[in-house]
N, C-alpha and C positions, 0 to 999 in steps of 0.2 A: 282260293286265297289270294288274296292283294296286297301288290307290292308295289314303293312307291320308289322311283330311280331320277337322285337329279343329278341335273347333267352342269357344271359351268363352265369346262376348257375341252375343248376338241380331241384333246386326250381321254377325258371321262365317255367320249362318244365313245374312242376304240373301246375299251376298257370293257365296256358296257354290255359290246351292239353283238355276241353273241349270246351273255346271258340272257337278254329281254327274248331273242330266237328262241332259246332253248326254254326258257318258261311258259312264252306263250305257247309253243309245240306241246305241253304238256298240261294245258288246259288252266293254265296262271292268270290271272289278270295284272297285264305292268302298265301300271301311269308313269308316263317317263314328263318331264318337269323340266326346264332348262332354262340359263339365263344365256343369251347372245355373248358369245367372246370370238371374233375373229368367225372363225369356217365352219360354228358349230349347226346353229340352222341347217346348213349347208351338205353336212354329213350327213346329218340324223336325217333327211331327202333321201339322201344319195343309199344310204343303208335300207332304205324305206324303213326307217323307225317312228313307227302314232307317238307324234309329241308336245308339247303346249310349250310355246317359249313363251314364259313369265313376265320377262323385261328386257330391253335391252341395252346394248351394249353403253357402259357408262362414259363418260367424258372426265377426263382429268380423276386427282386424287379425292375430291369433297362429290362427286359424281359418282367413283366408286363405293363409298358410306353410303351415301342415300339410292343405289339402288341397290344394295344389300338387305336394307329395311324392308324396300316395297319386293323384292326378292322371297324376303322371309312372311313377310304377313298373306299375300299372296300365296304362296307355299304352304301357310298352315290353315289357309279358308280352302286351299283345295283340298288336303289329309285330312282337314276334319269333315268335308262330307264324302270322303274314302271309305276314313274308317282301317287305315291297312293293316296287314299284320307286320310287315317291316317296311323298314326302310333302308334302302340302299345309296352310300355314295362314296365319290372318293375325293376326300379335303372337302367336302363341303358341310361348310359352314352352322349353315339352315336344317340341312336334313335332321342333325344329331338335334339341335333347340325344336324342333316343329317332333320330332319323336317324340320328345320328351310332354310336348306338352297335346297330344292325342294317343299316348300310351301306344306305341309303335315300338317294335323292339329296330332298333338302328343301328348296323352294320358299317362303320365307316374305313374306307382304307387309305392307309396314307403311306409313302415312300418318303417322304421329307421331312428329317430330321427338322423341331421344331426354333433352333440357333440357326435356321434359314428362313424356316416359313412361320413368324410369329401366328400366325390364324391359329396355328394346331389352339394355341392358349385357350382359343371360343369354342373349341372344338371339342376337344377331348375332354373336358370337366361331364358334356352333359350324353356321351355316346356310351350304348350297351356294350358292342363289342368293338374294340380296338385292332385291326387287322395291319400288319405290318410283316416287308420283307425280313429273312434272318438275318441277311446283312444292315438291318437298321439298326443305327448307334446309339439310341437313348430306348428307356426303361421306366415302361409306366406301373403303377401297382394293381391297378382295378382293369381287369378281363383284358388285356393284352396278347393276345396269340399271334406269333410268329410260324412264319412260313418261308417252304424254299423257294421263292421264286421271285419275278415281280411287275407290277405292273403290266408292263408292256409284256407278258409274256399269255399274258388274257387273248394277244391275238393275233402275234406272235411267233407263238409255240406252233414248231411245226404241223402238229396236229391242229394249227388253225388257219395257217397260211401256209398257201405256195407257190412263189414268186412266177412269174405270168410274162413271159418276155411282150407279149403282144400286146397288152396292154399298153405297153411302153410302142412298141412298129402303131400303135393307131394313130396316135398321141406324135410321129414326129421321129420317136426316139429309137435308133437301133442298138440294143444291148450288150452287144458284141463293139462297141465301139467304144472308144476313152471318154474319159469323164467325170466331174467332178460336181459335186452337191455343197453348194456354201448355203449355212440356214442361221440369219439370223435377228435375233430378236426386238419387240417392242419395248422392253421394260417398264413396264406401265400394270405389275400385277404389286400386291400388296406385299411380298416381299422383294421385290426388286427397287424399295427408295433409296437413292444415293448409288446406286451402281449400275454399272456402265458398262458395256459387250467392248469387241471388237474396234476400234478407234478407225476412222476412216482413212487413214494414209495410210493402214492395216491390209482392211478389205480392198483395198485398189493390189495393194504389192500381193495380196492371194489368190487374185485373178487373173494377176497378169503371169502369175509361179506358175499357175495350172492355164489359164489358155494356150501355154507355150504347147503345152502335151492334147491337147483334148478340148472339148466343149467342156463350161462351165453355167452351172445355173445355180440361177442366187433363187432363194424364197426367205423375204424379207415380213416379218409380221410388222414392223414398222413403217413401210413403204416405199423406203425411200427413193433417192436413183439407182439405178445397178448401175455398179461400176463398168469404167469402157472393159469391151469384150464380155461381157457376160451377157446371158439370156437369161428371160422369166422363166420361171417356172411352166417345164413343158405340161404338163400335166396336171387335172383335175384332182382334188383333195383326197377324193378315196382311192386314187392310184398312186398316193407320196411314196407308198413303204415297197410297191414293183421298184419305182424309179432309186430308194435307196439300196435294195436289195442287189441290184445291179450295177452302182455304181464302182469306179475304181477306188473315189477316196471322198468321204464325208467330212464336211470340216462344220461345226458349229459351237455358235458360243450358247446355245439352246438346251436346256440337260434332254430334254424327252427323245427330241430326235438325235442327238447324240446316243443315247442310250441303245432306242429303234438301231439303228446301224451297227452297233456293236454285236448286238445280239443277232443282226441276220451276218454275221461273219464277213461287213464292209469294214477296211479299213482307215481308221474313224479319230480324227484329232478335235479335243472339247479345247477352247480358250474362251474361259470362264470365272467371274469377281467371287463366285464360291469357290474354286477349286483354290486347294492348299492345304493346312492345319486343318481349316474347318470342313474341312473333304464329305460331303457325302458317302452313308455304307456305300450304297450300288457299287459307288462308282471308285470307291478303292478299292471295294469287290471287282469289278472290273478291269481294272488297273493290274492286279493278282494276276487275273487271268490274260492280260497285253489286248484287251479290245477295246478298251479307250485309253488316249494319249490326252492325258489333262492336262491345262499348261493355264497360269494365274495369268490375269489381262496385264500384268506387270513382267510377264515375261512373254510379251507379243514377238518379239523380234525371234528367241529361240524356237515357238512353237511355228512360226512360219519356217525358217531353217528344215524344220523336223516334220512338217507337212509336203514339202517342198520332195526333200528325200524318198519319204515313206512312198510316195504315187509316182516314181519314178523309180520303186523299187520290185526288179521282177519275181520276187517269191513275197512279196505282203499279201497279196489275194491268198494262197494257197498256207499259209503261217495262220492267217485269220479265221480262215474254215477249219484248220484244226485244232485252233483255241477254243473256238463257240462248239466244235463238239465236245471235246472237255467239262464246256460251262453248264451246256443242256443237257449233260448225265447227270447231274446235281440237282434239278431245277424242274418243276412241273407245272401242268396246263393250268394255269391259274381262271382260268373258265371253270373247269371242271373244280375245279376248289371254291369259287365263290359259292358255287351253285350246291354241292356237298353240304355247305356251313347251312343254308334252311330247307333244305331240301333229303328224306331220309332215306330215299330210294339213291342219292347220288353217294357213289363211296368218295372217299377223301383222296385224292390223288398222293401219290409217293413216286421221288424221282428213281431213275432206271438205277442208280445207282450215287449213293453218297456218299464211301469213302475215298477214291480219288480225291486232290486236291487239285491246286493249280499246278499248271505243268510249264507253264511260259509265264513269264513276267515280262513287263511292260519297261523302258528304257522313256527316262525323262516324261514318268507319267505328273512328277510336281505331286502324287500322293503316298501313304503307306499305307497300310494294313493295318487292320484291325479294329475291332467294334464290340463291344459289350454285348454276350449272349444272349442275358436275359432270357427269361423263365415264361413255360405257356401255362396260363390260366386254368380251369376248368369253370367252362360258361354253362349258368343255367341258363337255357332261354325264357324271356318273358321277364326277367329283373333286373332291375336296375343293380347296380356297382353298389359291391357293400351289402343289397339285401338275399335274402336267404328264399323269397318266397319260391315256389315253383309256376310255370311259364299255367298261362290263361288256358281253361283246358278247350276253349274253342279253336288253337290257335296250334299248326304240329310242330312237338318239337325239333330243334338244331337236332344233326346227327355230328357227334363227336366219336366217329370211332375211333 
């Protein structure tokens, strides 16, 4: 079976890295096409994933649009020569368009609501099957399937990731020493227009407070100057999750990193212009479990006061570990789920226990729980939304146990 996977962001590399490996081990031909952004190429190389970079990193908002057009044209040309059975993507606009044009079934995984990521409007109408976490706050009529997990559990589920202290020691970090990680964004995505993260003064204040008790490592997508007292990221991108797992605190404006840290059981504070009334469903759920404390950037001073208190709380680590276990009991290995949707011999995973709800609530989260439960739609592989045609006879059926 021929399968195309598209990569637009470093998080996509993590999301699909185990999927690629298991598909290839099962004898399928996997073609990975990427658009350079940040450390995408570096991560693909680090994980040994054979790939082709179709476009470089765009410059400016006009460059973003031109790069997207270039990416779609080149992806279409490659896909026509491959004639894939499936095209898999995470938030990939091009994949759904190309899938329609080459009659490949597109499976699109998104976890950010359209009210925040307007690019969904260019993706969803062309998507064969749309997959979202069950915490997702929006519902779509055609082929919208929910699953009990997060994108990050494709690579941070306990069956997929085991924090390794030696990966830190190899780069001069003692996993037993106190340290914090501050993650800053570039704010140049299509959904970041008009948004900004932590202020320059706020960044310096955070580092001053945390450096009094330990080392502070800063990862800045925008490549800005390091605040006084901070250190650059000590590990390569492929070891970043090990650094998060052993940290005493993670502070960030970047959604993916703060969600990753919370799922690893690391005390986490998020300061973002997206927090608040229009909060993403995944962060509402993490707030219910007390794993990520989110503050709008308008409340930066309150957030800094809270993260300082949390960093000095001797019970924080054990509290987060308990909360993590409670959450994981309700979630699945998302890599296995992705595979189960295209391979008939891979069973669809189920949570260890779906019954218990959140046991510990976050204080000062800036969010309130609640999401549309939505519905699960029966999917007929090989057919377009609104059609009732059977799958092409030369293509395997999707398993829907």
